[in-house]
Backbone as a chain_set.jsonl record, in Angstrom:
{"seq": "MRIKESAEDYLETILVLSMSKSTVRSIDIVKKMELSKPSVSVAMKKLRENGYINMNSEGHISLTDEGRAIAEKIYERHVFISQWLIDLGVSSETAMADACRIEHVLSDESFAAIKNRYSGSRCKDCPARNF", "coords": {"N": [[-8.687, -5.632, 12.568], [-7.837, -2.292, 13.011], [-5.16, -0.382, 11.854], [-2.586, 2.147, 12.188], [-2.179, 4.791, 9.786], [0.483, 5.289, 9.025], [1.705, 2.839, 9.585], [0.391, 1.235, 7.73], [1.435, 2.382, 5.419], [4.15, 1.662, 5.636], [3.937, -1.154, 5.494], [2.822, -1.438, 2.933], [4.93, -0.392, 1.429], [6.948, -2.287, 1.952], [5.783, -4.495, 0.687], [5.701, -3.577, -2.016], [8.453, -3.187, -2.502], [9.289, -5.829, -2.235], [8.328, -6.91, -4.531], [10.129, -6.319, -6.467], [12.617, -6.883, -5.484], [14.702, -9.461, -4.172], [15.222, -9.64, -1.499], [14.281, -7.619, 1.278], [15.408, -4.907, 3.089], [15.867, -2.763, 5.95], [17.214, -0.437, 5.107], [16.448, -0.242, 2.464], [13.812, 0.509, 2.725], [14.154, 2.962, 3.99], [15.327, 4.426, 1.884], [13.297, 4.273, -0.125], [11.036, 5.446, 1.096], [12.073, 7.81, 1.88], [12.925, 8.468, 4.517], [14.337, 8.773, 7.853], [16.94, 6.616, 9.131], [16.707, 5.925, 11.927], [13.917, 6.381, 12.349], [12.7, 4.48, 10.675], [13.743, 2.176, 11.815], [12.541, 2.159, 14.374], [9.877, 1.928, 13.583], [9.929, -0.588, 12.292], [10.468, -2.235, 14.456], [8.093, -1.939, 15.949], [6.214, -2.94, 14.086], [7.102, -5.563, 13.918], [6.756, -6.427, 16.583], [3.989, -6.319, 16.704], [3.246, -8.314, 15.05], [3.207, -8.074, 12.245], [5.359, -8.142, 10.541], [8.292, -10.148, 9.831], [11.692, -10.448, 10.787], [14.792, -11.552, 9.903], [17.989, -12.835, 11.154], [19.834, -11.651, 9.518], [18.729, -9.28, 8.879], [16.786, -9.23, 6.96], [13.588, -8.464, 5.817], [10.289, -9.63, 5.989], [6.831, -9.993, 5.174], [4.28, -10.987, 7.414], [1.459, -13.239, 7.281], [-0.754, -11.738, 8.112], [0.282, -9.119, 7.923], [0.823, -9.048, 5.169], [-1.778, -9.247, 4.124], [-2.891, -6.782, 4.88], [-1.118, -5.038, 3.558], [-1.533, -5.747, 0.857], [-4.194, -5.021, 0.563], [-4.086, -2.211, 0.888], [-2.332, -1.575, -1.178], [-3.808, -2.426, -3.431], [-5.928, -0.596, -3.315], [-4.479, 1.77, -3.695], [-3.407, 1.481, -6.316], [-5.774, 1.139, -7.813], [-7.296, 3.503, -7.212], [-5.5, 5.502, -8.041], [-5.353, 4.967, -10.839], [-8.028, 5.273, -11.517], [-8.44, 8.019, -10.969], [-6.639, 9.123, -12.822], [-7.831, 8.224, -15.169], [-10.047, 9.826, -15.05], [-9.021, 12.213, -15.771], [-7.194, 13.496, -14.137], [-3.909, 14.637, -13.406], [-1.072, 12.476, -13.528], [0.807, 12.716, -11.427], [-0.628, 14.161, -9.441], [-2.773, 12.401, -9.095], [-1.491, 10.132, -8.026], [-0.514, 11.169, -5.593], [-2.912, 11.957, -4.344], [-4.189, 9.47, -4.186], [-2.577, 8.203, -2.317], [-3.401, 9.403, 0.021], [-6.199, 9.022, 0.074], [-6.485, 6.213, 0.061], [-6.238, 5.336, 2.657], [-8.339, 6.337, 4.188], [-10.774, 5.759, 3.059], [-13.684, 3.875, 3.406], [-14.197, 0.284, 3.609], [-16.64, -0.451, 2.517], [-17.301, 1.758, 0.846], [-15.119, 1.716, -0.93], [-15.469, -0.796, -2.132], [-17.926, -0.36, -3.426], [-17.266, 1.673, -5.26], [-15.284, 0.373, -6.733], [-16.768, -1.782, -7.742], [-18.636, -0.405, -9.332], [-17.026, 0.793, -11.282], [-15.579, -1.297, -12.311], [-17.041, -3.474, -13.098], [-18.967, -5.407, -15.5], [-21.222, -4.005, -15.995], [-20.495, -1.534, -16.618], [-18.981, -0.994, -19.101], [-17.533, 1.0, -20.462], [-16.493, 2.595, -18.519], [-14.1, 4.45, -16.53], [-11.097, 2.96, -15.219], [-11.834, 0.301, -15.512], [-10.441, -2.023, -15.767], [-9.637, -3.16, -13.407]], "CA": [[-8.011, -4.662, 13.42], [-7.442, -1.07, 12.305], [-3.833, 0.079, 12.24], [-2.312, 3.52, 11.809], [-1.85, 5.063, 8.393], [1.928, 5.133, 8.81], [1.997, 1.402, 9.553], [-0.083, 0.767, 6.421], [2.405, 2.839, 4.42], [5.337, 0.803, 5.748], [3.603, -2.488, 4.977], [2.685, -1.309, 1.479], [6.28, -0.205, 0.886], [7.616, -3.589, 2.004], [5.187, -5.296, -0.386], [6.157, -3.055, -3.309], [9.877, -3.513, -2.623], [9.449, -7.284, -2.398], [7.962, -7.252, -5.906], [11.276, -6.094, -7.352], [13.851, -7.302, -4.82], [14.592, -10.783, -3.537], [15.208, -9.394, -0.057], [14.003, -6.237, 1.675], [16.086, -4.516, 4.324], [15.45, -1.443, 6.451], [17.804, 0.624, 4.292], [15.62, -0.123, 1.261], [12.626, 1.263, 3.138], [14.652, 4.325, 4.207], [15.49, 5.07, 0.575], [12.012, 4.346, -0.835], [10.115, 6.361, 1.768], [12.819, 9.03, 2.18], [12.841, 8.683, 5.961], [15.599, 8.536, 8.55], [17.174, 5.242, 9.589], [16.088, 5.684, 13.24], [12.456, 6.313, 12.232], [12.362, 3.187, 10.093], [14.097, 1.158, 12.806], [11.47, 2.155, 15.385], [8.662, 1.401, 12.942], [10.103, -2.03, 12.062], [10.329, -2.88, 15.757], [6.665, -1.961, 16.279], [5.542, -3.864, 13.174], [7.504, -6.916, 14.319], [6.093, -6.717, 17.866], [2.55, -6.472, 16.467], [3.031, -9.493, 14.22], [2.98, -7.747, 10.835], [6.553, -8.492, 9.775], [9.363, -10.947, 10.422], [13.018, -9.987, 10.404], [15.747, -12.598, 10.27], [19.24, -12.377, 11.76], [20.563, -10.848, 8.53], [17.995, -8.035, 8.684], [15.826, -9.336, 5.857], [12.225, -8.235, 6.301], [9.206, -10.252, 5.225], [5.496, -9.766, 5.724], [3.519, -12.131, 7.913], [0.192, -13.341, 6.56], [-1.571, -10.586, 8.491], [0.913, -7.945, 7.328], [0.626, -9.129, 3.715], [-3.189, -8.952, 3.842], [-3.054, -5.326, 4.991], [-0.335, -4.418, 2.482], [-2.205, -5.989, -0.422], [-5.422, -4.217, 0.569], [-3.708, -0.818, 0.681], [-1.752, -1.483, -2.517], [-4.905, -2.512, -4.391], [-6.608, 0.689, -3.277], [-3.588, 2.766, -4.281], [-3.356, 1.285, -7.762], [-7.106, 1.386, -8.372], [-7.673, 4.909, -7.078], [-4.613, 6.261, -8.928], [-5.777, 4.783, -12.222], [-9.361, 5.863, -11.63], [-8.276, 9.465, -11.053], [-5.991, 9.402, -14.104], [-8.869, 8.034, -16.179], [-10.965, 10.971, -14.957], [-8.327, 13.384, -16.287], [-6.271, 14.059, -13.156], [-2.52, 14.364, -13.769], [-0.515, 11.293, -12.871], [1.442, 13.118, -10.167], [-1.683, 14.484, -8.487], [-3.529, 11.173, -8.829], [-0.698, 9.288, -7.123], [-0.485, 11.815, -4.273], [-4.251, 11.866, -3.765], [-4.452, 8.059, -3.871], [-1.856, 7.898, -1.072], [-4.206, 9.872, 1.151], [-7.537, 8.424, 0.023], [-6.445, 4.773, 0.316], [-6.281, 5.064, 4.096], [-9.554, 6.82, 4.855], [-11.963, 5.248, 2.397], [-14.198, 2.657, 4.05], [-14.272, -0.915, 2.769], [-17.913, -0.396, 1.803], [-17.213, 2.744, -0.235], [-14.167, 1.242, -1.942], [-16.109, -1.897, -2.866], [-18.941, 0.209, -4.304], [-16.575, 2.36, -6.362], [-14.635, -0.659, -7.545], [-17.832, -2.504, -8.438], [-19.229, 0.488, -10.339], [-16.098, 1.086, -12.363], [-14.879, -2.499, -12.745], [-17.96, -4.512, -13.558], [-19.434, -5.421, -16.884], [-22.315, -3.029, -16.113], [-19.924, -0.247, -16.993], [-17.918, -1.364, -20.034], [-16.745, 2.144, -20.898], [-16.136, 3.415, -17.37], [-12.679, 4.465, -16.198], [-10.57, 1.966, -14.277], [-12.609, -0.935, -15.658], [-9.56, -3.196, -15.842], [-9.216, -3.593, -12.068]], "C": [[-7.54, -3.476, 12.576], [-6.066, -0.648, 12.792], [-3.622, 1.5, 11.715], [-1.906, 3.622, 10.349], [-0.362, 4.849, 8.119], [2.316, 3.659, 8.753], [1.549, 0.806, 8.225], [0.895, 1.163, 5.325], [3.671, 1.985, 4.448], [5.064, -0.578, 5.154], [3.465, -2.464, 3.454], [4.057, -1.17, 0.824], [7.053, -1.513, 0.883], [7.089, -4.488, 0.888], [5.719, -4.864, -1.748], [7.638, -3.39, -3.525], [10.083, -4.995, -2.89], [9.05, -7.75, -3.803], [9.15, -7.124, -6.86], [12.608, -6.543, -6.755], [13.647, -8.668, -4.168], [14.586, -10.671, -2.018], [14.967, -7.908, 0.191], [14.688, -6.006, 3.011], [15.606, -3.126, 4.728], [15.983, -0.314, 5.583], [17.025, 0.822, 2.992], [14.38, 0.716, 1.553], [12.986, 2.726, 3.368], [14.719, 5.073, 2.881], [14.155, 5.279, -0.13], [11.089, 5.404, -0.228], [10.75, 7.704, 2.107], [12.661, 9.44, 3.641], [14.205, 8.426, 6.587], [15.707, 7.072, 8.98], [16.545, 4.994, 10.965], [14.561, 5.566, 13.177], [12.015, 4.959, 11.7], [12.662, 2.069, 11.079], [13.02, 1.032, 13.881], [10.201, 1.542, 14.803], [8.764, -0.104, 12.727], [9.958, -2.804, 13.373], [8.854, -3.007, 16.141], [5.905, -2.945, 15.389], [5.863, -5.316, 13.526], [6.789, -7.32, 15.61], [4.598, -6.964, 17.699], [2.229, -7.595, 15.491], [2.775, -9.236, 12.745], [4.163, -8.087, 9.941], [7.415, -9.467, 10.564], [10.669, -10.346, 9.949], [14.008, -11.052, 10.85], [17.051, -11.989, 10.793], [20.084, -11.533, 10.81], [19.856, -9.532, 8.223], [17.039, -8.044, 7.512], [14.412, -9.3, 6.414], [11.237, -8.939, 5.384], [7.885, -9.981, 5.939], [4.936, -11.068, 6.283], [2.237, -12.211, 7.092], [-0.703, -12.133, 6.848], [-1.028, -9.296, 7.881], [0.707, -7.895, 5.822], [-0.819, -8.772, 3.349], [-3.44, -7.442, 3.891], [-2.344, -4.624, 3.841], [-1.023, -4.569, 1.134], [-3.487, -5.164, -0.539], [-5.092, -2.757, 0.243], [-3.145, -0.628, -0.725], [-2.837, -1.544, -3.6], [-5.647, -1.178, -4.467], [-5.78, 1.763, -3.978], [-3.593, 2.68, -5.805], [-4.701, 1.635, -8.399], [-7.451, 2.866, -8.364], [-6.804, 5.785, -7.978], [-5.093, 6.179, -10.368], [-7.143, 5.413, -12.474], [-9.256, 7.378, -11.803], [-7.619, 9.876, -12.372], [-7.014, 9.277, -15.234], [-9.878, 9.186, -16.191], [-10.315, 12.269, -15.424], [-7.388, 14.068, -15.316], [-4.847, 13.718, -13.593], [-2.004, 13.183, -12.956], [0.068, 11.635, -11.499], [0.402, 13.408, -9.082], [-2.476, 13.239, -8.108], [-2.784, 10.276, -7.84], [-0.689, 9.862, -5.699], [-1.845, 11.713, -3.591], [-4.574, 10.437, -3.359], [-3.77, 7.67, -2.567], [-2.644, 8.331, 0.16], [-5.548, 9.148, 1.216], [-7.526, 6.961, 0.447], [-6.603, 4.418, 1.791], [-7.616, 5.4, 4.748], [-10.842, 6.29, 4.258], [-12.416, 3.948, 3.06], [-14.185, 1.493, 3.069], [-15.538, -0.884, 1.918], [-17.84, 0.562, 0.615], [-16.26, 2.278, -1.323], [-14.787, 0.127, -2.777], [-17.153, -1.363, -3.845], [-18.311, 0.907, -5.503], [-15.947, 1.334, -7.298], [-15.664, -1.437, -8.36], [-18.404, -1.663, -9.584], [-18.318, 0.664, -11.537], [-15.34, -0.129, -12.873], [-15.784, -3.491, -13.437], [-18.369, -4.377, -15.003], [-20.593, -4.451, -17.091], [-21.797, -1.707, -16.655], [-18.728, -0.475, -17.905], [-16.99, -0.201, -20.371], [-16.314, 3.06, -19.745], [-14.621, 3.398, -17.153], [-12.345, 3.363, -15.21], [-11.279, 0.634, -14.367], [-11.741, -2.182, -15.64], [-9.116, -3.708, -14.481], [-10.247, -4.492, -11.453]], "O": [[-6.909, -3.664, 11.536], [-5.826, -0.563, 13.996], [-4.399, 1.987, 10.894], [-1.368, 2.685, 9.76], [0.005, 4.286, 7.087], [3.168, 3.274, 7.952], [2.246, -0.033, 7.654], [1.158, 0.383, 4.409], [4.203, 1.628, 3.397], [5.879, -1.103, 4.395], [3.94, -3.37, 2.77], [4.31, -1.767, -0.222], [7.744, -1.819, -0.089], [7.867, -5.167, 0.219], [6.143, -5.703, -2.543], [8.026, -3.826, -4.609], [10.949, -5.375, -3.678], [9.396, -8.857, -4.214], [9.174, -7.741, -7.925], [13.62, -6.578, -7.457], [12.563, -8.985, -3.678], [14.009, -11.514, -1.332], [15.396, -7.055, -0.586], [14.564, -6.805, 3.939], [15.008, -2.408, 3.926], [15.278, 0.667, 5.345], [16.953, 1.938, 2.477], [13.955, 1.528, 0.73], [12.232, 3.625, 2.994], [14.235, 6.199, 2.763], [13.908, 6.355, -0.676], [10.441, 6.162, -0.951], [10.071, 8.625, 2.56], [12.318, 10.578, 3.96], [15.116, 7.923, 5.929], [14.702, 6.386, 9.166], [15.91, 3.958, 11.163], [13.976, 4.74, 13.877], [11.068, 4.361, 12.212], [11.901, 1.106, 11.165], [12.635, -0.076, 14.253], [9.534, 0.736, 15.453], [7.793, -0.826, 12.953], [9.392, -3.897, 13.395], [8.419, -4.061, 16.605], [5.055, -3.694, 15.87], [5.0, -6.189, 13.44], [6.275, -8.434, 15.712], [4.004, -7.727, 18.459], [1.067, -7.803, 15.144], [2.193, -10.078, 12.061], [4.004, -8.295, 8.738], [7.291, -9.598, 11.782], [10.751, -9.8, 8.849], [14.061, -11.411, 12.026], [17.188, -10.768, 10.862], [20.953, -10.782, 11.253], [20.331, -8.751, 7.397], [16.535, -6.997, 7.108], [14.083, -10.015, 7.36], [11.336, -8.855, 4.159], [7.844, -9.769, 7.151], [5.105, -12.129, 5.683], [1.968, -11.321, 6.284], [-1.327, -11.579, 5.944], [-1.794, -8.474, 7.379], [0.448, -6.831, 5.26], [-1.052, -8.068, 2.367], [-4.13, -6.897, 3.029], [-2.903, -3.72, 3.22], [-1.087, -3.617, 0.357], [-3.818, -4.669, -1.617], [-5.757, -2.144, -0.592], [-3.445, 0.365, -1.387], [-2.784, -0.794, -4.575], [-5.954, -0.692, -5.556], [-6.306, 2.561, -4.753], [-3.762, 3.686, -6.494], [-4.754, 2.345, -9.404], [-7.851, 3.422, -9.386], [-7.31, 6.712, -8.612], [-5.225, 7.201, -11.043], [-7.376, 6.012, -13.524], [-9.904, 7.953, -12.677], [-8.011, 10.877, -12.972], [-7.061, 10.111, -16.137], [-10.485, 9.478, -17.221], [-10.972, 13.31, -15.471], [-6.836, 15.12, -15.636], [-4.605, 12.622, -14.099], [-2.454, 12.934, -11.837], [-0.16, 10.916, -10.526], [0.537, 12.954, -7.945], [-2.814, 13.043, -6.941], [-3.39, 9.724, -6.922], [-0.838, 9.125, -4.724], [-1.924, 11.417, -2.399], [-5.167, 10.21, -2.304], [-4.322, 6.89, -1.791], [-2.561, 7.7, 1.213], [-5.979, 8.716, 2.285], [-8.452, 6.507, 1.119], [-7.052, 3.322, 2.126], [-7.979, 4.8, 5.76], [-11.895, 6.366, 4.891], [-11.617, 3.03, 3.249], [-14.165, 1.69, 1.854], [-15.512, -1.246, 0.742], [-18.263, 0.221, -0.489], [-16.554, 2.425, -2.509], [-14.643, 0.113, -4.0], [-17.257, -1.854, -4.969], [-18.772, 0.746, -6.632], [-16.077, 1.433, -8.518], [-15.445, -1.714, -9.539], [-18.626, -2.175, -10.681], [-18.779, 0.683, -12.678], [-14.529, 0.0, -13.789], [-15.331, -4.268, -14.277], [-18.139, -3.349, -15.64], [-20.918, -4.107, -18.228], [-22.574, -0.861, -17.1], [-17.592, -0.186, -17.53], [-15.788, -0.4, -20.547], [-15.828, 4.167, -19.974], [-13.942, 2.449, -17.546], [-13.204, 2.895, -14.462], [-11.323, -0.102, -13.38], [-12.26, -3.291, -15.51], [-8.286, -4.615, -14.415], [-10.069, -4.956, -10.327]]}, "num_chains": 1, "name": "protein.A"}
């Protein structure tokens, strides 16, 4: 199922936050994404209704299996594409910004081909080979 880019961004943010925090709350997402509390609240409601996140009575947010799969896919793309662009000589700031856009529109087929080309043993000296 294809979901909106903004939903992918929220799921990725929840994943990233959960890597450094024992619990994730809406306010953490507000701060990380620099969005308003009402916007994040509406988004969390939609993600919960669509089965991508769970939220307990204390407001702690966790990813469902489906939400985690999407978040991990987007995060992998973000990290890979950012590093690939940096390896090609793009500034870190530009690479990160471009990766945020590219990660959502690149097809699975194209990403797999790029990842295979630059990750495999066929290309020992290629950029981004460590992914």
